[in-house]
VOMAR-938447 format. One record per residue: residue in one letter; chain; z, x, y of N, C-alpha, C, O, CB in turn. Coordinates in Angstrom, 3 decimals. Each point is the difference from the previous one (the first is absolute). Glycine has a CB too. Layout:
BEGIN
A  A  Z  X  Y  Z  X  Y  Z  X  Y  Z  X  Y  Z  X  Y;
...
// end
This chain:
BEGIN
X  A  -14.757  5.486  14.956  0.326  -1.255  -0.661  -1.215  -0.491  -0.780  -1.119  -0.055  0.510  2.795  -0.518  1.298;
X  A  -1.418  0.225  -3.042  -1.052  -0.557  -0.836  0.621  -1.103  -0.849  1.010  0.214  -0.670  -2.303  1.991  0.625;
X  A  0.679  -3.387  0.081  0.485  -1.127  -0.778  -1.075  -0.364  -1.013  -1.150  -0.254  0.358  2.583  -0.598  1.569;
X  A  -1.040  0.832  -3.195  -0.918  -0.322  -1.081  0.482  -1.257  -0.710  1.152  -0.407  0.146  -1.758  2.843  -0.428;
X  A  -0.278  -3.036  -0.479  0.324  -1.171  -0.808  -0.283  0.315  -1.460  -0.957  0.706  -0.322  0.433  -2.265  2.246;
X  A  1.380  1.019  -2.816  -0.233  0.213  -1.424  0.682  -1.113  -0.784  1.136  -0.378  0.288  -1.297  2.887  0.045;
X  A  -0.549  -3.024  -1.325  0.623  -0.986  -0.890  1.088  0.678  -0.824  -0.114  1.172  -0.361  -2.033  -2.511  0.253;
X  A  3.185  0.600  -0.178  1.139  0.527  -0.751  -0.408  0.487  -1.389  0.661  0.867  -0.571  0.828  -2.419  1.836;
X  A  -2.565  1.005  -1.805  -0.422  0.324  -1.358  -0.906  1.229  -0.068  -0.366  0.443  -1.089  0.563  -2.853  0.554;
X  A  -0.556  2.956  1.685  -0.784  1.231  0.043  0.954  1.184  -0.108  1.124  -0.070  0.497  -2.931  -1.031  0.917;
X  A  1.380  2.182  -2.051  0.898  1.154  -0.121  0.288  0.649  1.354  -0.850  0.020  0.891  -0.039  0.365  -3.192;
X  A  2.082  0.133  2.429  0.379  0.732  1.217  -0.758  1.320  0.033  -0.365  0.556  -1.036  2.670  -1.629  1.062;
X  A  -2.530  1.556  1.179  -0.627  1.315  0.137  0.746  0.794  1.069  0.713  -0.563  0.832  -2.973  -0.364  -1.540;
X  A  2.084  2.208  0.668  0.693  0.885  0.933  -0.358  -0.324  1.455  0.828  0.168  0.894  -0.809  1.617  -2.660;
X  A  -1.235  -2.244  1.999  -0.457  -0.289  1.365  0.578  -1.299  0.568  -0.217  -0.312  1.171  -1.870  1.537  -1.713;
X  A  2.825  -1.988  -0.284  0.577  -1.263  0.473  1.062  0.194  1.071  0.235  -0.898  0.808  -0.703  -0.051  -3.036;
X  A  1.105  2.098  2.245  1.118  0.175  0.924  1.154  -0.874  -0.450  0.275  -0.102  -1.195  -1.843  0.633  3.100;
X  A  2.243  -1.160  -0.960  1.121  -0.873  -0.332  -0.541  -1.347  -0.470  -0.755  -0.657  0.717  2.247  1.827  0.972;
X  A  -1.102  -1.577  -2.892  -0.485  -1.252  -0.598  1.019  -1.105  0.251  1.153  0.098  -0.421  -2.432  1.177  -1.362;
X  A  0.839  -2.336  2.478  0.902  -1.078  0.404  -0.533  -1.335  -0.518  -1.087  -0.437  0.377  1.780  1.734  1.688;
X  A  0.082  -1.931  -2.928  -0.357  -1.332  -0.495  0.331  -1.006  1.096  1.131  -0.052  0.483  -0.702  0.712  -2.918;
X  A  -1.433  -1.466  2.829  0.181  -0.947  1.105  -0.033  -1.450  -0.472  -0.212  -0.907  0.805  -0.829  2.575  0.721;
X  A  1.247  -1.895  -2.811  0.071  -1.353  -0.566  1.452  -0.448  -0.082  0.899  0.820  -0.186  -3.013  -0.421  -1.135;
X  A  2.339  -1.684  1.460  1.342  -0.554  -0.149  0.428  -0.044  -1.468  1.180  0.158  -0.312  -1.546  -1.515  2.386;
X  A  -0.593  1.144  -2.967  0.273  -0.077  -1.428  -0.492  1.267  -0.698  -1.027  0.567  0.372  0.855  -3.084  -0.287;
X  A  0.918  2.951  -1.099  -0.412  1.180  -0.762  -1.280  -0.331  -0.785  -0.092  -1.084  -0.575  2.516  1.885  0.393;
X  A  -3.401  0.096  0.146  -1.256  -0.246  -0.731  0.233  -0.237  -1.492  0.716  0.753  -0.660  -1.902  0.664  2.337;
X  A  0.576  -2.463  -2.184  0.148  -0.370  -1.418  -0.454  1.121  -0.927  -1.046  0.617  0.197  0.703  -3.010  0.426;
X  A  1.167  2.634  -1.641  -0.373  0.935  -1.050  -0.006  1.463  0.400  -0.511  0.834  -0.746  -0.806  -2.647  -0.151;
X  A  1.863  2.142  2.034  -0.024  1.381  0.485  1.409  0.579  -0.053  0.930  -0.554  0.587  -2.908  0.049  0.912;
X  A  2.130  1.612  -2.198  1.316  0.646  -0.059  0.246  0.767  1.294  -0.937  0.388  0.698  0.792  -0.202  -3.221;
X  A  1.411  0.022  2.825  0.338  0.754  1.211  -0.509  1.434  -0.092  -0.422  0.580  1.000  2.451  -2.021  -0.675;
X  A  -1.988  2.005  -1.513  -0.480  1.369  -0.180  -1.505  0.082  0.260  -0.461  0.916  0.680  2.291  -0.495  -2.362;
X  A  -2.583  -1.356  1.155  -1.458  0.004  0.169  -0.392  -0.295  1.444  -1.035  0.474  0.468  0.778  -1.206  -2.849;
X  A  1.065  -0.040  3.084  -0.312  -0.341  1.393  0.075  1.223  0.907  -0.726  0.087  0.990  1.606  -2.393  -1.388;
X  A  -0.016  3.238  0.067  0.134  1.247  0.751  0.106  -0.250  1.503  -0.802  0.503  0.786  -0.486  0.661  -2.578;
X  A  2.290  -1.949  2.172  0.193  -0.379  1.399  1.080  0.840  0.668  0.932  0.478  -0.646  -1.655  -2.794  0.079;
X  A  0.574  2.480  1.872  1.041  0.643  0.794  0.917  -1.042  0.627  1.168  0.274  0.277  -2.706  1.652  0.184;
X  A  0.997  -3.132  -0.238  0.768  -1.048  0.670  -0.575  -1.363  -0.345  -1.215  -0.163  -0.105  1.793  1.737  1.978;
X  A  0.292  -2.542  -2.048  -0.413  -1.402  -0.150  0.494  -0.712  1.244  1.187  -0.307  0.118  -1.104  0.353  -2.695;
X  A  -0.982  -0.308  3.494  0.349  -0.619  1.282  -0.370  -1.486  -0.049  -0.902  -0.451  0.707  0.543  2.655  0.532;
X  A  1.068  -2.949  -2.083  -0.349  -1.405  -0.204  0.243  -0.844  1.242  -0.581  -1.078  0.130  1.125  1.356  -2.529;
X  A  0.304  0.189  3.316  0.285  -0.760  1.214  -1.209  -0.092  0.938  -0.033  -0.860  0.880  2.408  1.582  -1.084;
X  A  -3.362  0.153  0.022  -1.188  -0.031  0.858  -1.056  -0.971  -0.533  -0.982  -0.292  0.683  1.438  2.667  -0.026;
X  A  -0.253  -2.864  -1.860  -0.950  -0.934  -0.621  0.059  -1.364  0.678  0.980  -0.314  0.676  -0.749  1.530  -2.861;
X  A  -1.263  -2.020  2.010  0.029  -1.360  0.554  1.197  -0.784  -0.557  0.453  0.244  -1.118  -2.975  -0.204  1.357;
X  A  3.011  -0.970  0.554  1.094  -0.846  -0.466  -0.423  -0.727  -1.277  -1.188  -0.186  -0.261  2.030  -0.102  2.635;
X  A  0.142  -0.113  -3.150  -0.282  -0.738  -1.235  -0.810  -1.256  0.300  -0.942  -0.322  -0.723  3.061  1.206  -0.300;
X  A  -1.753  -1.591  2.087  -0.708  -1.225  0.370  -1.468  0.279  0.319  -0.884  -0.730  -0.449  3.032  -0.211  1.331;
X  A  -2.408  1.993  -0.109  -1.377  0.329  0.376  -0.792  0.458  -1.228  -1.150  -0.399  -0.189  1.923  1.039  2.511;
X  A  -0.158  0.188  -3.141  -0.667  0.496  -1.210  -0.384  -1.155  -0.925  -1.110  -0.034  -0.532  2.404  2.184  0.708;
X  A  -0.381  -3.085  -0.362  -0.282  -1.133  -0.879  -1.057  -0.924  0.605  -0.840  -0.537  -0.723  3.181  0.677  -0.162;
X  A  -2.305  -0.327  2.197  -1.002  -0.845  0.670  -1.395  0.620  -0.173  -0.961  -0.705  -0.309  2.699  -0.084  2.005;
X  A  -1.842  2.098  -1.499  -1.284  0.695  -0.097  -0.551  -0.064  -1.421  -1.155  -0.375  -0.200  1.853  1.901  2.062;
X  A  0.111  -1.166  -2.839  -0.439  -0.054  -1.393  -1.286  0.751  -0.292  -0.700  -0.333  -0.957  1.814  -1.825  0.848;
X  A  -1.440  3.153  0.903  -1.221  0.811  -0.146  -1.274  -0.843  0.063  -1.001  0.328  -0.638  2.311  1.279  -0.743;
X  A  -1.266  -2.678  2.142  -1.162  -0.856  0.220  -0.834  0.614  1.120  0.451  0.019  1.146  0.812  -2.103  -1.915;
X  A  -2.465  2.587  0.478  -0.823  0.643  1.036  -0.245  -0.896  1.223  -0.140  0.502  1.115  -0.949  0.804  -2.932;
X  A  1.037  -2.608  1.614  -0.215  -0.913  1.113  1.162  -0.043  0.982  -0.167  -0.389  1.156  -1.250  -0.941  -2.661;
X  A  2.589  1.731  1.040  1.191  0.013  0.862  0.238  1.368  0.643  0.945  0.162  0.772  0.048  -1.935  -2.220;
X  A  -1.835  2.753  1.140  0.215  1.363  0.474  0.136  0.114  1.517  0.954  0.628  0.458  -2.215  0.125  -2.434;
X  A  0.365  -1.321  2.781  0.148  0.167  1.457  1.345  -0.541  0.520  0.638  0.639  0.837  -3.136  -0.808  -0.632;
X  A  2.917  -0.967  -0.682  1.272  -0.571  0.439  1.176  0.809  -0.543  0.997  0.189  0.698  -2.061  -2.463  -0.604;
X  A  0.954  2.747  -1.326  1.048  0.848  -0.572  0.179  1.252  0.858  1.123  0.369  0.344  -1.644  -1.231  -2.668;
X  A  -0.585  1.507  2.664  0.060  1.233  0.788  0.682  -0.263  1.344  0.830  0.792  0.447  -2.933  0.046  -1.571;
X  A  1.753  -1.937  1.755  0.597  -0.359  1.299  1.512  -0.226  -0.142  0.788  0.512  0.796  -2.979  -1.563  -0.077;
X  A  2.580  0.289  -1.730  1.433  -0.299  -0.207  0.788  1.260  -0.395  1.138  0.189  0.430  -1.759  -2.534  -1.129;
X  A  0.015  3.184  -0.107  0.690  1.215  -0.435  0.205  0.958  1.169  1.074  0.584  0.142  -2.068  -0.847  -2.430;
X  A  -0.021  0.425  3.119  0.155  0.848  1.192  1.137  -0.521  0.888  0.759  0.786  0.567  -3.224  -0.211  -0.649;
X  A  2.578  -1.891  0.199  1.078  -0.601  0.798  1.363  0.329  -0.622  0.952  0.305  0.719  -2.504  -2.177  0.007;
X  A  1.644  1.812  -2.053  1.255  0.352  -0.665  0.374  1.466  0.250  1.173  0.325  0.187  -1.658  -2.055  -1.946;
X  A  -0.503  2.591  1.762  0.267  1.433  0.149  0.538  0.358  1.385  0.707  0.997  0.142  -2.508  -0.565  -1.797;
X  A  1.484  -1.216  2.661  0.459  0.305  1.364  1.519  0.059  0.088  0.540  0.767  0.797  -2.587  -1.870  0.096;
X  A  2.737  0.315  -1.691  1.463  -0.034  0.029  0.612  0.649  -1.239  1.151  -0.274  -0.338  -1.276  -1.811  1.699;
X  A  -0.631  2.935  -2.033  0.459  0.560  -1.262  0.348  1.490  0.158  -0.897  0.824  0.182  -0.526  -2.503  -1.428;
X  A  2.718  2.031  1.179  0.388  1.411  0.137  -0.571  0.898  -1.097  -0.157  1.204  0.206  2.232  -1.988  0.889;
X  A  -2.385  0.215  -2.248  -0.583  0.806  -1.089  -1.376  0.530  0.387  -0.399  1.075  -0.448  1.670  -2.439  -1.233;
X  A  -2.005  0.609  2.520  -1.303  0.495  0.447  0.182  1.238  0.873  -0.790  0.940  -0.086  -0.161  -3.277  -0.014;
X  A  1.979  2.343  0.935  0.266  1.179  0.831  0.376  1.196  -0.869  -0.369  1.134  0.306  1.116  -2.623  1.578;
X  A  -0.017  1.238  -2.963  0.341  1.065  -0.940  -1.279  0.562  -0.634  -0.158  1.215  -0.125  2.406  -2.302  -0.338;
X  A  -3.151  0.193  0.069  -1.260  0.426  -0.592  -0.834  0.791  1.011  -0.611  1.010  -0.351  0.656  -3.018  -1.167;
X  A  -0.069  1.554  2.757  -0.747  0.722  1.045  0.555  1.419  0.174  -0.762  0.959  0.120  0.273  -3.150  1.056;
X  A  1.812  2.316  -1.162  0.624  1.325  0.149  -0.363  0.904  -1.179  -0.293  1.180  0.194  2.195  -2.217  1.098;
X  A  -1.885  0.500  -2.492  -0.369  0.785  -1.181  -1.452  0.450  0.074  -0.324  1.130  -0.365  2.007  -2.392  -0.987;
X  A  -2.554  0.378  1.824  -1.427  0.340  0.066  -0.283  1.080  1.033  -0.987  0.726  -0.116  0.449  -3.044  -0.598;
X  A  1.383  2.429  1.710  -0.200  1.022  1.038  0.421  1.385  -0.459  -0.364  1.001  0.617  0.713  -2.755  1.094;
X  A  0.420  1.814  -2.795  0.468  1.291  -0.516  -1.048  0.704  -0.848  0.052  1.220  -0.159  2.254  -2.118  0.192;
X  A  -3.251  0.153  -0.576  -1.007  0.612  -0.872  -0.742  -1.071  -0.776  0.038  -1.178  0.352  1.354  3.253  -0.544;
X  A  -2.056  -1.663  -0.849  -0.800  -0.917  -0.807  0.895  -0.969  -0.760  0.972  0.396  -0.644  -2.757  1.352  0.427;
X  A  1.432  -3.029  0.308  0.670  -1.018  -0.813  -1.074  -0.824  -0.699  -1.091  -0.215  0.528  3.101  0.125  1.046;
X  A  -1.673  -0.359  -2.767  -0.872  -0.901  -0.740  0.746  -1.301  -0.193  1.081  -0.036  -0.587  -2.265  1.949  -0.588;
X  A  0.587  -2.990  1.681  0.578  -1.329  -0.165  -0.441  -0.520  -1.357  -1.191  -0.184  -0.255  1.198  -0.268  2.769;
X  A  0.962  0.218  -3.373  -0.264  -0.413  -1.369  0.213  -1.508  -0.100  0.993  -0.532  0.497  -0.292  2.806  -1.405;
X  A  -1.642  -2.954  0.261  0.051  -1.460  -0.138  -0.516  -0.379  -1.383  -0.675  0.793  -0.657  0.351  -1.120  3.159;
X  A  0.646  -0.892  -2.943  -0.402  -0.436  -1.341  -1.181  -0.967  -0.002  -0.626  -0.184  -1.044  2.973  0.503  0.359;
X  A  -2.668  -0.930  1.798  -1.037  -1.036  0.053  -1.325  0.483  -0.581  -0.382  1.158  0.172  1.497  -2.097  1.845;
X  A  -1.806  0.041  -2.704  -1.323  0.329  -0.551  -1.047  0.114  1.106  -0.911  0.825  -0.074  1.524  -2.004  -2.057;
X  A  -0.471  0.342  3.155  -0.967  -0.014  1.097  0.291  1.186  0.923  0.990  0.001  0.732  -1.222  -2.542  -0.866;
X  A  -0.628  3.531  0.090  0.214  1.220  0.770  -0.343  -0.154  1.483  0.321  0.879  0.800  -0.794  0.392  -2.872;
X  A  -0.172  -2.370  2.444  -0.391  -0.214  1.392  0.926  -0.952  0.739  0.093  0.047  1.227  -2.422  0.378  -1.907;
X  A  3.022  -1.300  -0.068  0.842  -1.026  0.617  1.398  0.028  -0.607  0.308  -0.749  -0.927  -2.338  -0.678  1.362;
X  A  2.872  2.312  0.110  1.403  0.087  -0.406  0.796  0.595  1.161  -0.576  0.521  0.955  -0.052  -0.252  -3.421;
X  A  1.947  -0.351  2.375  0.836  0.432  1.120  -0.159  1.473  0.338  0.138  0.374  1.165  1.459  -2.129  -1.807;
X  A  -1.882  2.601  -0.340  -0.150  1.431  0.269  -1.175  0.272  0.936  0.058  0.921  0.815  0.930  -0.424  -3.061;
X  A  -2.049  -1.288  2.136  -1.168  0.154  0.880  0.408  -0.258  1.455  -0.410  0.725  0.907  -1.145  -1.441  -2.788;
X  A  2.353  -0.308  2.084  0.467  -0.332  1.355  0.935  1.093  0.523  -0.114  0.427  1.149  -0.097  -2.895  -1.663;
X  A  1.130  2.913  -0.334  0.924  1.059  0.406  -0.761  1.269  0.392  0.298  0.611  1.026  1.459  -1.574  -2.553;
X  A  -2.732  1.357  0.717  -0.791  1.200  0.306  -0.713  -0.145  1.340  0.013  0.922  0.815  -0.329  -0.508  -3.272;
X  A  -0.301  -1.561  2.685  -0.712  -0.214  1.270  0.953  0.115  1.190  -0.344  0.604  1.016  -1.295  -2.103  -2.199;
X  A  2.812  0.934  1.061  0.979  0.080  1.091  0.501  1.418  0.214  0.170  0.436  1.138  0.507  -2.772  -1.633;
X  A  -0.439  3.057  -0.592  0.470  1.386  0.114  -1.089  0.909  0.568  0.282  0.875  0.819  1.264  -1.261  -2.758;
X  A  -2.792  0.177  1.501  -1.109  0.801  0.531  -0.179  -0.252  1.492  -0.294  0.922  0.762  -0.835  -0.989  -3.005;
X  A  1.306  -1.156  2.647  -0.180  -0.398  1.395  1.102  0.577  0.897  -0.252  0.384  1.142  -0.870  -2.489  -1.926;
X  A  2.342  2.159  0.249  1.128  0.461  0.817  0.111  1.514  0.044  0.686  0.568  0.849  0.493  -2.662  -1.419;
X  A  -1.880  2.739  -0.377  -0.053  1.448  -0.042  1.281  0.636  0.303  0.096  1.227  -0.001  -2.371  -1.362  0.610;
// end
C-alpha cells in the first residue's frame, strides 16, 4: 500500500497508480481529460458547511482537521477509499493551493496510520 498526494493541476504519471479526486467541487479550469482520474470520490470530501467555514484559513486548520476527522468516522466513502488504498498505490488528487493544509493531507495520514 502506498498513498501519494498530488495537486490536480500537476501532470499524471505512471507511478501515481489509481488517481482519486477527493474534492467535493471539480477543480477550476481543469478538463476531465487533463485530470486523468480513475475516480472522483467527492463523498469523502469535507461537508459543504465545514469547507465553507474553513475557507483555507491557516488559523482554522487545527479545528478543521479535528472536525473533518469526526466527519470521516461516519462516512462510508472513507471505508471505500481505505479498501482502494489496500489494493495498491493510490494518489489522492486535490485542487487546494496550500499543499500542507487540505483534506487530502488528513486522508493520507489516516490511511497511512490504518495501513
